[in-house]
C-alpha positions as CSV (number, residue, x, y, z in Angstrom):
1,M,120.9,225.8,3.2
2,W,120.9,224.8,-0.2
3,E,125.0,223.2,-1.8
4,Y,124.8,225.2,-4.9
5,T,127.8,224.2,-7.3
6,D,130.1,227.5,-8.2
7,K,128.1,227.7,-11.7
8,V,125.1,228.1,-10.0
9,M,126.3,230.4,-7.7
10,D,128.0,232.5,-10.4
11,Y,125.4,232.3,-12.7
12,F,123.2,233.7,-9.5
13,N,125.4,236.7,-8.4
14,N,126.4,237.4,-12.1
15,P,123.5,236.4,-14.1
16,R,123.6,237.4,-17.7
17,N,121.7,239.3,-19.9
18,V,119.1,240.1,-17.9
19,G,116.3,242.4,-18.7
20,E,114.3,241.8,-22.2
21,V,114.8,242.4,-25.4
22,E,113.4,245.0,-27.8
23,N,111.0,244.5,-29.8
24,P,111.4,240.7,-29.7
25,D,110.5,238.1,-31.2
26,G,109.2,235.4,-28.8
27,V,108.5,235.8,-25.5
28,G,107.8,233.5,-22.6
29,E,106.2,233.4,-19.1
30,V,106.0,231.0,-17.0
31,G,104.7,230.7,-12.4
32,S,103.7,233.3,-11.1
33,L,104.3,235.9,-8.4
34,A,102.5,234.1,-5.8
35,C,103.2,230.9,-6.2
36,G,106.9,232.1,-5.8
37,D,108.4,231.9,-8.9
38,A,108.4,233.4,-12.6
39,L,110.3,233.7,-15.7
40,R,110.0,236.1,-18.5
41,L,111.4,235.0,-21.3
42,S,112.6,236.7,-24.7
43,F,114.6,236.0,-27.3
44,K,115.4,237.6,-31.5
45,L,116.7,236.4,-34.0
46,D,119.2,237.2,-36.8
47,E,118.7,236.8,-40.7
48,N,119.1,233.4,-40.7
49,Q,117.0,232.7,-38.2
50,R,118.9,231.9,-35.5
51,I,118.5,233.1,-31.8
52,K,121.1,236.2,-31.7
53,E,119.5,237.8,-28.5
54,A,118.3,235.9,-25.8
55,K,117.4,237.5,-22.5
56,F,115.5,237.6,-18.9
57,Q,113.7,238.7,-15.8
58,T,112.7,236.3,-13.1
59,F,111.9,236.4,-9.8
60,G,112.3,233.3,-7.8
61,C,115.4,231.8,-5.8
62,A,119.3,232.0,-6.7
63,S,118.8,228.7,-8.2
64,A,116.0,230.0,-11.0
65,I,118.1,233.2,-11.4
66,A,120.8,230.6,-12.6
67,S,118.8,228.4,-14.9
68,S,117.2,231.6,-16.2
69,S,120.3,232.6,-17.0
70,V,122.5,230.1,-18.1
71,L,119.3,229.2,-19.3
72,T,119.6,232.2,-22.3
73,E,123.5,231.4,-23.1
74,M,122.8,228.3,-23.8
75,I,120.2,229.3,-26.9
76,I,122.0,232.0,-28.3
77,G,123.0,230.8,-31.5
78,K,121.2,227.5,-32.2
79,T,117.9,228.1,-34.8
80,L,114.5,227.3,-33.3
81,E,114.3,223.5,-33.5
82,E,118.0,223.5,-32.2
83,A,116.7,224.9,-29.2
84,S,113.5,223.2,-28.9
85,K,115.8,220.6,-27.6
86,I,117.1,221.8,-24.5
87,T,115.4,219.9,-22.2
88,N,115.6,220.6,-17.9
89,R,117.7,218.0,-18.0
90,D,120.4,219.5,-20.0
91,I,120.1,222.6,-18.5
92,A,120.4,221.8,-14.0
93,A,123.6,219.6,-16.4
94,Y,125.1,222.7,-17.5
95,L,125.0,223.9,-14.5
96,G,127.5,221.1,-12.8
97,G,123.2,219.6,-11.4
98,L,121.2,221.4,-8.8
99,P,119.1,220.0,-5.3
100,E,117.1,217.7,-6.2
101,E,114.2,219.7,-4.8
102,K,115.7,222.5,-6.8
103,M,115.2,220.6,-10.2
104,H,111.1,222.2,-10.8
105,C,113.7,225.5,-11.7
106,S,115.1,224.3,-14.4
107,V,112.2,222.8,-16.0
108,M,110.3,226.3,-15.7
109,G,113.3,227.4,-17.5
110,M,112.1,224.5,-20.1
111,E,108.5,225.7,-20.6
112,A,109.4,229.1,-20.2
113,L,111.7,228.8,-23.8
114,E,108.6,226.1,-25.3
115,A,106.5,229.5,-24.8
116,A,107.9,232.2,-26.4
117,I,108.7,229.2,-29.3
118,A,105.2,228.8,-29.3
119,N,104.2,232.7,-28.7
120,Y,106.8,233.6,-32.5
121,R,104.7,230.6,-33.9
122,G,101.5,231.9,-33.4
123,G,100.1,229.6,-31.2
124,G,99.9,229.4,-26.8
125,T,100.9,226.9,-24.7
126,E,97.0,226.4,-23.3
127,K,96.5,224.6,-20.4
128,K,92.1,224.2,-21.0
129,D,92.7,220.4,-22.6
130,Y,94.1,219.6,-19.4
131,E,92.8,218.8,-15.6
132,I,94.7,221.3,-13.3
133,V,95.7,218.7,-10.1
134,C,97.4,221.5,-8.1
135,K,95.5,223.8,-7.7
136,C,98.4,225.8,-5.6
137,F,100.3,225.8,-8.2
138,G,99.0,225.5,-11.2
139,V,100.0,222.1,-12.7
140,T,98.1,219.9,-15.2
141,D,98.4,216.6,-15.8
142,R,99.7,216.3,-19.0
143,E,103.0,218.3,-17.5
144,I,103.4,215.7,-14.7
145,E,103.6,212.9,-17.1
146,R,105.6,215.0,-19.0
147,V,107.8,215.8,-16.7
148,A,107.6,211.9,-14.7
149,L,108.6,210.3,-18.4
150,Q,111.7,212.9,-19.3
151,N,112.7,212.6,-16.2
152,H,112.3,208.8,-14.8
153,L,109.7,210.1,-11.5
154,T,108.1,207.6,-10.0
155,T,107.0,209.1,-6.3
156,V,104.8,212.0,-5.6
157,D,108.4,213.6,-3.5
158,D,109.4,214.1,-6.9
159,I,106.8,215.6,-8.8
160,T,106.9,218.1,-6.3
161,H,110.4,218.7,-6.5
162,Y,110.7,219.3,-10.2
163,T,107.0,221.3,-10.7
164,K,105.6,222.1,-7.3
165,A,103.4,220.3,-7.5
166,G,102.4,218.9,-4.3
167,G,104.0,221.6,-2.6
168,G,101.6,223.8,-1.1
169,C,98.2,222.3,0.4
170,R,98.7,218.4,-0.2
171,K,95.3,218.2,-1.1
172,C,96.7,216.3,-4.7
173,H,99.1,214.3,-3.4
174,D,96.9,211.3,-4.2
175,K,95.6,212.1,-7.7
176,I,99.4,213.4,-8.3
177,K,99.6,209.5,-7.6
178,A,96.7,208.5,-9.1
179,V,98.8,210.3,-12.5
180,L,102.1,208.9,-11.9
181,D,100.5,205.4,-11.1
182,K,98.2,206.0,-15.4
183,V,102.3,206.7,-16.8
184,W,104.2,204.1,-15.2
185,E,101.6,201.6,-16.6
186,N,101.1,203.3,-20.2
187,Q,104.9,203.0,-20.1
188,K,104.6,199.5,-19.2
189,K,102.6,198.6,-22.1
190,E,103.6,200.8,-24.8
191,Q,106.9,199.0,-23.9
192,N,105.2,194.7,-24.1
193,A,103.8,195.7,-27.2
194,Q,107.2,197.1,-28.3
195,A,109.1,194.3,-27.9
196,A,106.2,191.8,-28.9
197,P,106.8,189.3,-31.9
198,K,105.5,191.2,-35.0
199,K,102.7,189.0,-36.9
200,L,104.4,187.4,-40.5
201,S,102.4,187.2,-43.9
202,N,102.4,184.1,-45.1
203,L,105.0,185.5,-47.9
204,Q,107.1,186.9,-45.2
205,K,107.5,183.8,-43.3
206,I,108.0,182.2,-46.4
207,R,111.0,184.0,-47.2
208,L,112.1,184.3,-44.1
209,I,112.5,180.9,-43.8
210,E,114.3,180.8,-47.3
211,D,117.2,183.6,-46.1
212,V,117.6,182.1,-42.4
213,L,118.0,178.2,-44.3
214,K,120.3,179.9,-47.3
215,R,122.2,182.1,-44.9
216,E,122.3,180.7,-40.9
217,I,121.7,176.8,-41.7
218,V,122.9,175.7,-45.0
219,P,126.6,176.7,-45.1
220,A,127.2,175.3,-41.4
221,L,126.1,172.0,-42.8
222,Q,128.4,172.5,-46.1
223,A,130.6,173.2,-43.6
224,D,130.8,169.2,-42.5
225,G,130.6,167.4,-45.6
226,G,126.2,168.0,-45.9
227,D,123.2,170.1,-47.1
228,L,120.2,170.4,-47.3
229,E,117.4,171.6,-49.5
230,L,114.3,173.2,-48.6
231,I,111.5,171.2,-50.1
232,D,107.7,172.4,-48.5
233,I,107.3,175.2,-46.9
234,N,103.0,174.2,-45.5
235,G,101.7,176.5,-42.7
236,N,104.3,176.2,-39.3
237,T,105.4,173.0,-40.6
238,V,108.7,173.2,-43.5
239,Q,109.8,170.3,-45.3
240,V,112.8,169.5,-46.2
241,A,115.5,167.0,-47.4
242,L,118.8,166.8,-46.3
243,R,121.5,166.0,-48.8
244,G,125.5,164.8,-48.8
245,A,126.8,163.2,-45.5
246,C,124.2,164.6,-43.4
247,S,121.6,161.5,-45.6
248,T,123.6,158.6,-44.5
249,C,124.2,160.5,-40.5
250,R,123.2,158.2,-37.7
251,M,122.2,161.7,-36.0
252,S,120.3,163.4,-38.5
253,E,117.4,163.5,-36.5
254,V,119.5,165.5,-34.0
255,T,120.4,167.6,-36.3
256,L,117.1,168.2,-38.0
257,K,115.3,169.1,-34.8
258,K,117.7,170.7,-32.1
259,Y,119.9,172.7,-34.6
260,V,117.4,172.9,-37.8
261,E,114.1,173.6,-36.4
262,S,115.0,175.7,-33.1
263,K,117.0,178.2,-35.4
264,L,114.2,178.5,-37.3
265,Q,112.2,179.3,-33.7
266,E,113.7,181.3,-32.7
267,L,114.5,183.7,-36.0
268,V,111.7,183.2,-37.8
269,D,108.4,181.9,-35.9
270,P,108.7,180.2,-31.9
271,D,106.0,177.8,-33.8
272,I,107.6,176.1,-36.3
273,V,108.3,172.4,-37.1
274,V,110.5,171.3,-39.3
275,E,109.8,167.8,-41.0
276,E,112.6,165.3,-43.1
277,V,111.9,163.8,-46.3
278,K,112.9,161.1,-47.6
279,P,113.7,159.5,-51.1
């Protein structure tokens, strides 16, 4: 027996907005009776292009009925743009949570909403551009990729809980794992690419060096009675002249290497070398 929250049981025993909207602006259908769960969602817009009425017809378990019912309440009063941002996690959270094995019901609600909005806009939710991974439940690789990224899913069991894929004959488990491996490999590459330092043009590097010297380095030297003047920049070589107290300080070499050079390497380019130009 599943452990449902009081809110799930309330929306199951007393579902809101059951039925079909008369002359709807958008209709979305997902699932099938053969697969055990099916949902038909319809909505109508008001003169301000906000959803004024939404109804559902669901064939499924308590969590499917509750998810569908609560979804209608969540979207009423919203624009289509606002409604389209609702995720399966939002639906589950509104219900106080769902058993992990029943999360596919919240996904079904999200997909029905997307299908209804696409229907209103004159489009469809065709699956023909993608490979059907799970033939038992008609789940595509694209659906697996999306639900995995949205919900941080990493195992075949996770995918089954959220999409039902793999819950039938189980012959697709290797394919599901291959899709997951590809998803997270691509995600890792993307994160590494974003974290990689961007290559600066010569002009950008010169301006950044000047800015770091002016903003980060010179004020600290001046506070101790010293100063620094930028003489020239040639590639990654930065030539400077020490002024004031810094010019006669026995620790000037340490100041240049351990402070000036280190700061420029940190904030501009790790290959920068600072050289002192003496009179």
